[in-house]
N, C-alpha and C positions, 0 to 999 in steps of 0.2 A: 802618681795617681793623687788626686785631690780628695780628701776625706772631710765630711761634715762631722763635727763633734758638738753634741748638744747636751742639755741638762747640766751645764757646768755651774759650779758655785761662782758667785760674783767675785770671789777672792782669788780664783785661779788666774795665773799669769801666763803669758806666752812661754816663759821659761819653764814653768811647770809642765805645760803640754809638751814642749820639746823634750824634756827629760823623760816624761812618761812614754812617749812614742819612740824615743831613741833605743829603748830596750828591744825594739823589733827591727831596727835598721836606721839608716841615715835619714834625717829629717831635712828636707830642702827648704821649707818655709812654714811659718806658723802665723795665722792671722786671727786675732780675737776681735769680734764685732762689738763696738761700743756705741753708746748713745751719743749723738753728735753734740747735744747740748750739755749734758752732765759729765760725759766722759766715762760713765759707769758701764761695766760689761753688760751685754744683753743676755749672757748665759749661753752663748754658742760661738763657734769659730770654725776655722778650717786648718787642716794640717796637710802639707804636701810632702810626699815621698816619691823619689824618682824610680825606685824599684817596685814594680807592681806586686811581686810575690811577697815582699816585706810589708807592703801596705795591706795586702789581703790578710797576712798573719796578724797585723796590728788590729784590723777590724775584728777578726775572730777572737783575738785575745782580750781586747779592751771593751767591746760592746757589752754593756750591762755591768761592767766592773765599777768599783767604787773609787772615786777621786775626790778627796777632801769631803767625804761624807755624802756625796751624791752619786747615784748610779748613772754613769754617762752613756750616751747613745753615740755610736760611731758607725758610719756607713759611707759608701762612696758618694761624693758630692754630685748632685745633678746640675747640669748646665743651667745658668740663670735664664729664666724665661721672661719674655716681655708681656706676659698675660696681665700684668698689673695695669689698670687704666691710667692714662695720663691725667695729671691734675689740671683742672681748669684754671686758667689765669684770667683774672678780671681786670 
């Protein structure tokens, strides 16, 4: 299951997330979203766990918990939608 993790401190690393979520089971992948120009974290990312029951436990255990001074939001990731309008090219 892929989970959205939001309200992250800009200082949180992928390794920090992996370590935090590993308390609930095996972490398959961690992706932090960064600004393409500056490379700075945008304050959210995604964690993927293969075992759904472990992922559910992580959501229940970590949603609203404190990570590096911020109360993080954790929930099941929604599929990416194409509702965003295409940019015009002139």
